[in-house]
ROLUMRO-816614 format. One record per atom (N, C-alpha, C): residue number from 0; residue in one letter; chain; atom name; x, y, z. Coordinates in steps of 0.02 Angstrom, whole numbers, always signed. Example, Ala and Ser with C-alpha at 12.3 -4.5 7.8 and 13.67 -1.06 7.14 Angstrom:
residues 2
+-----+-----+-------+------+--------+--------+--------+
!   n ! res ! chain ! atom !      x !      y !      z !
+-----+-----+-------+------+--------+--------+--------+
!   0 !   A !     A !    N !   +660 !   -284 !   +390 !
!   0 !   A !     A !   CA !   +615 !   -225 !   +390 !
!   0 !   A !     A !    C !   +660 !   -165 !   +390 !
!   1 !   S !     A !    N !   +642 !   -112 !   +354 !
!   1 !   S !     A !   CA !   +684 !    -53 !   +357 !
!   1 !   S !     A !    C !   +645 !     +2 !   +394 !
+-----+-----+-------+------+--------+--------+--------+
//
This chain:
residues 91
+-----+-----+-------+------+--------+--------+--------+
!   n ! res ! chain ! atom !      x !      y !      z !
+-----+-----+-------+------+--------+--------+--------+
!   0 !   X !     A !    N !  +5879 !  +5309 !  +4970 !
!   0 !   X !     A !   CA !  +5864 !  +5308 !  +4899 !
!   0 !   X !     A !    C !  +5830 !  +5374 !  +4880 !
!   1 !   X !     A !    N !  +5852 !  +5405 !  +4827 !
!   1 !   X !     A !   CA !  +5825 !  +5468 !  +4805 !
!   1 !   X !     A !    C !  +5779 !  +5458 !  +4744 !
!   2 !   X !     A !    N !  +5716 !  +5476 !  +4753 !
!   2 !   X !     A !   CA !  +5668 !  +5475 !  +4698 !
!   2 !   X !     A !    C !  +5610 !  +5520 !  +4715 !
!   3 !   X !     A !    N !  +5570 !  +5535 !  +4664 !
!   3 !   X !     A !   CA !  +5513 !  +5578 !  +4673 !
!   3 !   X !     A !    C !  +5449 !  +5537 !  +4670 !
!   4 !   X !     A !    N !  +5399 !  +5561 !  +4706 !
!   4 !   X !     A !   CA !  +5334 !  +5528 !  +4704 !
!   4 !   X !     A !    C !  +5294 !  +5557 !  +4646 !
!   5 !   X !     A !    N !  +5258 !  +5514 !  +4609 !
!   5 !   X !     A !   CA !  +5217 !  +5539 !  +4555 !
!   5 !   X !     A !    C !  +5155 !  +5574 !  +4582 !
!   6 !   X !     A !    N !  +5134 !  +5627 !  +4549 !
!   6 !   X !     A !   CA !  +5073 !  +5661 !  +4569 !
!   6 !   X !     A !    C !  +5047 !  +5702 !  +4509 !
!   7 !   X !     A !    N !  +4986 !  +5727 !  +4517 !
!   7 !   X !     A !   CA !  +4955 !  +5767 !  +4465 !
!   7 !   X !     A !    C !  +4950 !  +5840 !  +4487 !
!   8 !   X !     A !    N !  +4959 !  +5885 !  +4440 !
!   8 !   X !     A !   CA !  +4953 !  +5956 !  +4455 !
!   8 !   X !     A !    C !  +4881 !  +5974 !  +4473 !
!   9 !   X !     A !    N !  +4834 !  +5931 !  +4455 !
!   9 !   X !     A !   CA !  +4763 !  +5944 !  +4468 !
!   9 !   X !     A !    C !  +4742 !  +5929 !  +4540 !
!  10 !   X !     A !    N !  +4784 !  +5894 !  +4578 !
!  10 !   X !     A !   CA !  +4765 !  +5876 !  +4646 !
!  10 !   X !     A !    C !  +4775 !  +5934 !  +4694 !
!  11 !   X !     A !    N !  +4736 !  +5933 !  +4747 !
!  11 !   X !     A !   CA !  +4745 !  +5983 !  +4801 !
!  11 !   X !     A !    C !  +4807 !  +5963 !  +4842 !
!  12 !   X !     A !    N !  +4828 !  +6007 !  +4884 !
!  12 !   X !     A !   CA !  +4885 !  +5993 !  +4928 !
!  12 !   X !     A !    C !  +4870 !  +5931 !  +4971 !
!  13 !   X !     A !    N !  +4810 !  +5927 !  +4999 !
!  13 !   X !     A !   CA !  +4792 !  +5870 !  +5040 !
!  13 !   X !     A !    C !  +4792 !  +5805 !  +5001 !
!  14 !   X !     A !    N !  +4770 !  +5808 !  +4939 !
!  14 !   X !     A !   CA !  +4770 !  +5748 !  +4897 !
!  14 !   X !     A !    C !  +4842 !  +5725 !  +4881 !
!  15 !   X !     A !    N !  +4886 !  +5773 !  +4868 !
!  15 !   X !     A !   CA !  +4956 !  +5756 !  +4855 !
!  15 !   X !     A !    C !  +4985 !  +5723 !  +4918 !
!  16 !   X !     A !    N !  +4971 !  +5751 !  +4976 !
!  16 !   X !     A !   CA !  +4996 !  +5723 !  +5039 !
!  16 !   X !     A !    C !  +4971 !  +5652 !  +5048 !
!  17 !   X !     A !    N !  +4907 !  +5640 !  +5034 !
!  17 !   X !     A !   CA !  +4878 !  +5573 !  +5043 !
!  17 !   X !     A !    C !  +4906 !  +5523 !  +4993 !
!  18 !   X !     A !    N !  +4919 !  +5544 !  +4932 !
!  18 !   X !     A !   CA !  +4950 !  +5500 !  +4882 !
!  18 !   X !     A !    C !  +5021 !  +5482 !  +4904 !
!  19 !   X !     A !    N !  +5058 !  +5531 !  +4928 !
!  19 !   X !     A !   CA !  +5126 !  +5519 !  +4953 !
!  19 !   X !     A !    C !  +5123 !  +5470 !  +5012 !
!  20 !   X !     A !    N !  +5074 !  +5477 !  +5056 !
!  20 !   X !     A !   CA !  +5066 !  +5431 !  +5112 !
!  20 !   X !     A !    C !  +5054 !  +5360 !  +5087 !
!  21 !   X !     A !    N !  +5016 !  +5352 !  +5032 !
!  21 !   X !     A !   CA !  +5005 !  +5286 !  +5003 !
!  21 !   X !     A !    C !  +5071 !  +5256 !  +4979 !
!  22 !   X !     A !    N !  +5109 !  +5295 !  +4942 !
!  22 !   X !     A !   CA !  +5173 !  +5269 !  +4917 !
!  22 !   X !     A !    C !  +5222 !  +5256 !  +4975 !
!  23 !   X !     A !    N !  +5218 !  +5296 !  +5027 !
!  23 !   X !     A !   CA !  +5260 !  +5282 !  +5086 !
!  23 !   X !     A !    C !  +5239 !  +5217 !  +5120 !
!  24 !   X !     A !    N !  +5174 !  +5202 !  +5118 !
!  24 !   X !     A !   CA !  +5150 !  +5138 !  +5145 !
!  24 !   X !     A !    C !  +5177 !  +5079 !  +5105 !
!  25 !   X !     A !    N !  +5182 !  +5088 !  +5039 !
!  25 !   X !     A !   CA !  +5211 !  +5036 !  +4996 !
!  25 !   X !     A !    C !  +5285 !  +5027 !  +5014 !
!  26 !   X !     A !    N !  +5321 !  +5083 !  +5023 !
!  26 !   X !     A !   CA !  +5391 !  +5080 !  +5044 !
!  26 !   X !     A !    C !  +5397 !  +5042 !  +5110 !
!  27 !   X !     A !    N !  +5354 !  +5059 !  +5157 !
!  27 !   X !     A !   CA !  +5357 !  +5027 !  +5223 !
!  27 !   X !     A !    C !  +5346 !  +4951 !  +5218 !
!  28 !   X !     A !    N !  +5302 !  +4930 !  +5173 !
!  28 !   X !     A !   CA !  +5290 !  +4858 !  +5163 !
!  28 !   X !     A !    C !  +5353 !  +4823 !  +5141 !
!  29 !   X !     A !    N !  +5394 !  +4857 !  +5101 !
!  29 !   X !     A !   CA !  +5457 !  +4827 !  +5077 !
!  29 !   X !     A !    C !  +5512 !  +4833 !  +5129 !
!  30 !   X !     A !    N !  +5515 !  +4888 !  +5164 !
!  30 !   X !     A !   CA !  +5572 !  +4902 !  +5207 !
!  30 !   X !     A !    C !  +5567 !  +4870 !  +5276 !
!  31 !   X !     A !    N !  +5508 !  +4870 !  +5307 !
!  31 !   X !     A !   CA !  +5502 !  +4840 !  +5373 !
!  31 !   X !     A !    C !  +5437 !  +4804 !  +5386 !
!  32 !   X !     A !    N !  +5389 !  +4812 !  +5341 !
!  32 !   X !     A !   CA !  +5324 !  +4781 !  +5350 !
!  32 !   X !     A !    C !  +5273 !  +4833 !  +5374 !
!  33 !   X !     A !    N !  +5209 !  +4821 !  +5356 !
!  33 !   X !     A !   CA !  +5156 !  +4867 !  +5374 !
!  33 !   X !     A !    C !  +5094 !  +4827 !  +5393 !
!  34 !   X !     A !    N !  +5058 !  +4849 !  +5444 !
!  34 !   X !     A !   CA !  +4997 !  +4816 !  +5464 !
!  34 !   X !     A !    C !  +4946 !  +4823 !  +5407 !
!  35 !   X !     A !    N !  +4910 !  +4769 !  +5393 !
!  35 !   X !     A !   CA !  +4863 !  +4767 !  +5337 !
!  35 !   X !     A !    C !  +4813 !  +4825 !  +5339 !
!  36 !   X !     A !    N !  +4785 !  +4840 !  +5397 !
!  36 !   X !     A !   CA !  +4734 !  +4893 !  +5401 !
!  36 !   X !     A !    C !  +4763 !  +4962 !  +5384 !
!  37 !   X !     A !    N !  +4825 !  +4974 !  +5402 !
!  37 !   X !     A !   CA !  +4858 !  +5037 !  +5386 !
!  37 !   X !     A !    C !  +4867 !  +5044 !  +5310 !
!  38 !   X !     A !    N !  +4888 !  +4990 !  +5279 !
!  38 !   X !     A !   CA !  +4896 !  +4990 !  +5206 !
!  38 !   X !     A !    C !  +4828 !  +4996 !  +5171 !
!  39 !   X !     A !    N !  +4777 !  +4961 !  +5196 !
!  39 !   X !     A !   CA !  +4711 !  +4965 !  +5167 !
!  39 !   X !     A !    C !  +4683 !  +5036 !  +5170 !
!  40 !   X !     A !    N !  +4693 !  +5069 !  +5225 !
!  40 !   X !     A !   CA !  +4669 !  +5138 !  +5233 !
!  40 !   X !     A !    C !  +4704 !  +5185 !  +5183 !
!  41 !   X !     A !    N !  +4769 !  +5178 !  +5176 !
!  41 !   X !     A !   CA !  +4806 !  +5220 !  +5129 !
!  41 !   X !     A !    C !  +4784 !  +5206 !  +5058 !
!  42 !   X !     A !    N !  +4771 !  +5142 !  +5042 !
!  42 !   X !     A !   CA !  +4750 !  +5123 !  +4974 !
!  42 !   X !     A !    C !  +4679 !  +5149 !  +4960 !
!  43 !   X !     A !    N !  +4634 !  +5144 !  +5008 !
!  43 !   X !     A !   CA !  +4566 !  +5170 !  +4998 !
!  43 !   X !     A !    C !  +4567 !  +5245 !  +4982 !
!  44 !   X !     A !    N !  +4608 !  +5282 !  +5020 !
!  44 !   X !     A !   CA !  +4612 !  +5354 !  +5007 !
!  44 !   X !     A !    C !  +4643 !  +5368 !  +4939 !
!  45 !   X !     A !    N !  +4694 !  +5330 !  +4921 !
!  45 !   X !     A !   CA !  +4725 !  +5336 !  +4855 !
!  45 !   X !     A !    C !  +4673 !  +5326 !  +4800 !
!  46 !   X !     A !    N !  +4630 !  +5275 !  +4808 !
!  46 !   X !     A !   CA !  +4579 !  +5260 !  +4758 !
!  46 !   X !     A !    C !  +4525 !  +5314 !  +4755 !
!  47 !   X !     A !    N !  +4513 !  +5350 !  +4809 !
!  47 !   X !     A !   CA !  +4467 !  +5407 !  +4808 !
!  47 !   X !     A !    C !  +4495 !  +5462 !  +4763 !
!  48 !   X !     A !    N !  +4560 !  +5471 !  +4767 !
!  48 !   X !     A !   CA !  +4594 !  +5523 !  +4728 !
!  48 !   X !     A !    C !  +4605 !  +5501 !  +4657 !
!  49 !   X !     A !    N !  +4622 !  +5437 !  +4647 !
!  49 !   X !     A !   CA !  +4638 !  +5409 !  +4581 !
!  49 !   X !     A !    C !  +4590 !  +5350 !  +4568 !
!  50 !   X !     A !    N !  +4527 !  +5365 !  +4551 !
!  50 !   X !     A !   CA !  +4479 !  +5311 !  +4542 !
!  50 !   X !     A !    C !  +4489 !  +5270 !  +4478 !
!  51 !   X !     A !    N !  +4519 !  +5299 !  +4428 !
!  51 !   X !     A !   CA !  +4529 !  +5265 !  +4363 !
!  51 !   X !     A !    C !  +4584 !  +5213 !  +4368 !
!  52 !   X !     A !    N !  +4569 !  +5152 !  +4343 !
!  52 !   X !     A !   CA !  +4620 !  +5099 !  +4342 !
!  52 !   X !     A !    C !  +4679 !  +5119 !  +4299 !
!  53 !   X !     A !    N !  +4666 !  +5153 !  +4243 !
!  53 !   X !     A !   CA !  +4720 !  +5174 !  +4198 !
!  53 !   X !     A !    C !  +4766 !  +5223 !  +4233 !
!  54 !   X !     A !    N !  +4737 !  +5271 !  +4269 !
!  54 !   X !     A !   CA !  +4778 !  +5320 !  +4305 !
!  54 !   X !     A !    C !  +4815 !  +5287 !  +4363 !
!  55 !   X !     A !    N !  +4782 !  +5241 !  +4397 !
!  55 !   X !     A !   CA !  +4814 !  +5205 !  +4452 !
!  55 !   X !     A !    C !  +4876 !  +5168 !  +4425 !
!  56 !   X !     A !    N !  +4867 !  +5135 !  +4369 !
!  56 !   X !     A !   CA !  +4923 !  +5098 !  +4339 !
!  56 !   X !     A !    C !  +4979 !  +5145 !  +4320 !
!  57 !   X !     A !    N !  +4961 !  +5202 !  +4291 !
!  57 !   X !     A !   CA !  +5012 !  +5252 !  +4270 !
!  57 !   X !     A !    C !  +5053 !  +5276 !  +4330 !
!  58 !   X !     A !    N !  +5020 !  +5297 !  +4383 !
!  58 !   X !     A !   CA !  +5056 !  +5323 !  +4441 !
!  58 !   X !     A !    C !  +5096 !  +5269 !  +4477 !
!  59 !   X !     A !    N !  +5067 !  +5209 !  +4482 !
!  59 !   X !     A !   CA !  +5102 !  +5154 !  +4515 !
!  59 !   X !     A !    C !  +5163 !  +5131 !  +4474 !
!  60 !   X !     A !    N !  +5156 !  +5131 !  +4408 !
!  60 !   X !     A !   CA !  +5213 !  +5113 !  +4366 !
!  60 !   X !     A !    C !  +5269 !  +5166 !  +4371 !
!  61 !   X !     A !    N !  +5251 !  +5229 !  +4373 !
!  61 !   X !     A !   CA !  +5301 !  +5283 !  +4382 !
!  61 !   X !     A !    C !  +5337 !  +5273 !  +4448 !
!  62 !   X !     A !    N !  +5300 !  +5258 !  +4501 !
!  62 !   X !     A !   CA !  +5330 !  +5247 !  +4566 !
!  62 !   X !     A !    C !  +5376 !  +5187 !  +4566 !
!  63 !   X !     A !    N !  +5354 !  +5132 !  +4534 !
!  63 !   X !     A !   CA !  +5395 !  +5072 !  +4531 !
!  63 !   X !     A !    C !  +5460 !  +5084 !  +4492 !
!  64 !   X !     A !    N !  +5455 !  +5121 !  +4437 !
!  64 !   X !     A !   CA !  +5515 !  +5136 !  +4397 !
!  64 !   X !     A !    C !  +5566 !  +5175 !  +4437 !
!  65 !   X !     A !    N !  +5544 !  +5221 !  +4478 !
!  65 !   X !     A !   CA !  +5591 !  +5262 !  +4515 !
!  65 !   X !     A !    C !  +5614 !  +5230 !  +4580 !
!  66 !   X !     A !    N !  +5571 !  +5188 !  +4611 !
!  66 !   X !     A !   CA !  +5588 !  +5161 !  +4677 !
!  66 !   X !     A !    C !  +5607 !  +5087 !  +4676 !
!  67 !   X !     A !    N !  +5580 !  +5050 !  +4627 !
!  67 !   X !     A !   CA !  +5590 !  +4978 !  +4626 !
!  67 !   X !     A !    C !  +5538 !  +4941 !  +4667 !
!  68 !   X !     A !    N !  +5490 !  +4977 !  +4697 !
!  68 !   X !     A !   CA !  +5438 !  +4946 !  +4739 !
!  68 !   X !     A !    C !  +5373 !  +4940 !  +4699 !
!  69 !   X !     A !    N !  +5345 !  +4880 !  +4697 !
!  69 !   X !     A !   CA !  +5284 !  +4867 !  +4659 !
!  69 !   X !     A !    C !  +5222 !  +4878 !  +4702 !
!  70 !   X !     A !    N !  +5185 !  +4930 !  +4686 !
!  70 !   X !     A !   CA !  +5121 !  +4943 !  +4720 !
!  70 !   X !     A !    C !  +5072 !  +4887 !  +4704 !
!  71 !   X !     A !    N !  +5072 !  +4865 !  +4641 !
!  71 !   X !     A !   CA !  +5026 !  +4813 !  +4619 !
!  71 !   X !     A !    C !  +5035 !  +4748 !  +4660 !
!  72 !   X !     A !    N !  +5097 !  +4725 !  +4665 !
!  72 !   X !     A !   CA !  +5111 !  +4663 !  +4702 !
!  72 !   X !     A !    C !  +5095 !  +4671 !  +4776 !
!  73 !   X !     A !    N !  +5107 !  +4729 !  +4803 !
!  73 !   X !     A !   CA !  +5093 !  +4742 !  +4873 !
!  73 !   X !     A !    C !  +5018 !  +4740 !  +4886 !
!  74 !   X !     A !    N !  +4980 !  +4772 !  +4843 !
!  74 !   X !     A !   CA !  +4907 !  +4774 !  +4851 !
!  74 !   X !     A !    C !  +4878 !  +4704 !  +4841 !
!  75 !   X !     A !    N !  +4904 !  +4666 !  +4793 !
!  75 !   X !     A !   CA !  +4881 !  +4597 !  +4782 !
!  75 !   X !     A !    C !  +4894 !  +4555 !  +4845 !
!  76 !   X !     A !    N !  +4952 !  +4563 !  +4876 !
!  76 !   X !     A !   CA !  +4968 !  +4526 !  +4937 !
!  76 !   X !     A !    C !  +4922 !  +4547 !  +4993 !
!  77 !   X !     A !    N !  +4908 !  +4612 !  +4998 !
!  77 !   X !     A !   CA !  +4862 !  +4638 !  +5049 !
!  77 !   X !     A !    C !  +4793 !  +4607 !  +5041 !
!  78 !   X !     A !    N !  +4768 !  +4605 !  +4980 !
!  78 !   X !     A !   CA !  +4701 !  +4577 !  +4967 !
!  78 !   X !     A !    C !  +4698 !  +4502 !  +4982 !
!  79 !   X !     A !    N !  +4753 !  +4467 !  +4971 !
!  79 !   X !     A !   CA !  +4755 !  +4395 !  +4981 !
!  79 !   X !     A !    C !  +4761 !  +4377 !  +5055 !
!  80 !   X !     A !    N !  +4787 !  +4422 !  +5095 !
!  80 !   X !     A !   CA !  +4797 !  +4410 !  +5166 !
!  80 !   X !     A !    C !  +4729 !  +4411 !  +5202 !
!  81 !   X !     A !    N !  +4711 !  +4356 !  +5233 !
!  81 !   X !     A !   CA !  +4646 !  +4350 !  +5265 !
!  81 !   X !     A !    C !  +4645 !  +4380 !  +5335 !
!  82 !   X !     A !    N !  +4700 !  +4381 !  +5369 !
!  82 !   X !     A !   CA !  +4702 !  +4408 !  +5437 !
!  82 !   X !     A !    C !  +4731 !  +4478 !  +5435 !
!  83 !   X !     A !    N !  +4733 !  +4510 !  +5493 !
!  83 !   X !     A !   CA !  +4760 !  +4578 !  +5498 !
!  83 !   X !     A !    C !  +4834 !  +4577 !  +5513 !
!  84 !   X !     A !    N !  +4869 !  +4532 !  +5482 !
!  84 !   X !     A !   CA !  +4941 !  +4525 !  +5493 !
!  84 !   X !     A !    C !  +4980 !  +4582 !  +5461 !
!  85 !   X !     A !    N !  +5044 !  +4581 !  +5474 !
!  85 !   X !     A !   CA !  +5089 !  +4629 !  +5443 !
!  85 !   X !     A !    C !  +5104 !  +4605 !  +5372 !
!  86 !   X !     A !    N !  +5101 !  +4652 !  +5325 !
!  86 !   X !     A !   CA !  +5118 !  +4638 !  +5256 !
!  86 !   X !     A !    C !  +5192 !  +4655 !  +5248 !
!  87 !   X !     A !    N !  +5232 !  +4605 !  +5229 !
!  87 !   X !     A !   CA !  +5304 !  +4615 !  +5219 !
!  87 !   X !     A !    C !  +5322 !  +4590 !  +5150 !
!  88 !   X !     A !    N !  +5347 !  +4634 !  +5109 !
!  88 !   X !     A !   CA !  +5366 !  +4618 !  +5040 !
!  88 !   X !     A !    C !  +5440 !  +4600 !  +5038 !
!  89 !   X !     A !    N !  +5457 !  +4557 !  +4991 !
!  89 !   X !     A !   CA !  +5527 !  +4540 !  +4978 !
!  89 !   X !     A !    C !  +5551 !  +4581 !  +4919 !
!  90 !   X !     A !    N !  +5613 !  +4601 !  +4921 !
!  90 !   X !     A !   CA !  +5641 !  +4642 !  +4867 !
!  90 !   X !     A !    C !  +5649 !  +4604 !  +4803 !
+-----+-----+-------+------+--------+--------+--------+
//
């Protein structure tokens, strides 16, 4: 699937890389599953870069429009999971 990851021109190269890693973790949750701690780590770093809920929603919506993968639903499932199981999303 061909699409671009959303990012801000204001971010450093490292921040762009970390945001891309977060969106790749969302992809992994849909495509083959991801261990909860790996997803949590990627999400924590994403929130350091994008602390605003409004900006988080903007970037996640852009990603969902281009990829079809919902960051919001994935994070909700991660938060609801009590054990360190693999998070696997359905299409």
